[in-house]
C-alpha positions in Angstrom: -17.3 -9.6 -6.3 -17.8 -6.3 -8.1 -16.0 -5.8 -11.4 -14.2 -2.7 -10.0 -13.0 -4.7 -7.0 -11.6 -7.4 -9.3 -9.8 -4.9 -11.4 -8.3 -3.3 -8.3 -7.1 -6.7 -7.0 -5.6 -7.6 -10.3 -3.7 -4.3 -10.3 -2.6 -5.0 -6.7 -1.2 -8.4 -7.6 0.7 -6.8 -10.6 2.2 -4.2 -8.3 3.2 -6.8 -5.7 4.9 -8.9 -8.3 6.8 -5.9 -9.4 7.8 -5.0 -5.8 9.1 -8.6 -5.2 11.2 -8.5 -8.4 12.7 -5.1 -7.6 13.5 -5.5 -3.9 17.1 -6.7 -4.2 18.3 -4.0 -6.6 15.8 -1.1 -6.3 14.3 -1.2 -2.8 12.9 2.3 -3.1 11.0 1.3 -6.2 10.0 -1.9 -4.5 8.6 0.2 -1.6 6.7 2.4 -4.0 5.2 -0.7 -5.8 4.3 -2.4 -2.5 2.5 0.8 -1.4 0.6 0.8 -4.7 -0.3 -2.8 -4.2 -1.8 -2.0 -0.8 -3.5 1.1 -2.1 -5.3 -0.9 -4.9 -6.2 -3.7 -2.5 -7.7 -1.2 -0.1 -9.6 0.4 -3.0 -11.0 -3.1 -3.8 -12.2 -3.4 -0.2 -13.8 0.1 -0.3 -15.6 -0.6 -3.5 -17.0 -3.9 -2.1 -18.3 -2.3 1.0 -19.4 1.1 -0.2 -19.7 0.8 -4.0 -17.6 4.0 -4.2 -14.3 4.5 -5.9 -12.0 6.6 -3.8 -9.1 8.1 -5.8 -6.9 10.1 -3.5 -4.2 8.5 -1.3 -5.5 10.3 1.8 -9.1 9.3 1.0 -8.2 5.7 0.5 -6.2 5.6 3.7 -9.0 7.3 5.7 -11.8 5.1 4.3 -9.8 1.9 4.7 -9.1 2.9 8.3 -12.8 3.6 8.9 -13.9 0.3 7.4 -11.4 -1.8 9.2 -11.4 -0.2 12.7 -13.6 -2.8 14.4 -13.0 -5.6 11.9 -11.3 -8.5 13.7 -9.9 -9.9 10.4 -7.6 -6.8 10.2 -5.0 -6.7 12.9 -3.0 -3.6 13.7 -0.1 -4.5 11.5 -2.4 -5.0 8.5 -4.2 -1.7 9.2 -0.9 0.1 9.6 0.6 -1.2 6.3 -0.9 1.5 4.1 0.5 4.4 6.1 3.8 2.7 6.6 4.2 1.9 2.9 3.2 5.4 2.0 6.1 6.6 4.1 8.5 4.4 2.0 7.0 5.9 -1.1 7.4 9.4 0.2 11.1 8.7 1.0 11.7 7.3 -2.4 9.8 10.2 -4.2 10.7 13.3 -2.2 13.6 12.9 0.3 17.1 13.9 -0.5 20.4 13.7 1.4 21.1 11.4 4.4 18.2 9.1 5.1 16.8 9.5 1.6 17.3 5.9 0.6 15.1 2.9 1.3 17.2 -0.1 2.1 16.1 -3.6 1.5 16.0 -4.0 5.3 13.8 -1.0 5.8 11.5 -2.2 2.9 11.1 -5.6 4.6 10.8 -4.3 8.2 7.3 -4.5 9.8 7.7 -1.0 11.4 9.0 2.4 10.3 
């Protein structure tokens, strides 16, 4: 495994542990941390397959989608996770008013 991939996976594990610890009290923060865990894991996969470090959210989502499109090890739920988790992050970061909170149920749900 490339050193960059290892570093991204270490960061992903750290973010996932944070997400798990925040879910009950701060589900919006947990959603953001879960998204970052997925983002870093996707970056690791991209580095392993292309030797390139993609730094933008959109670029990572696009390249991850391209690399996993015909890959049987990545089912639709797994391929959709990054986009779904980004939506939770966007709610937590930018939304106001009704519907601007990420509930624990929404954070745990497989679909958004």
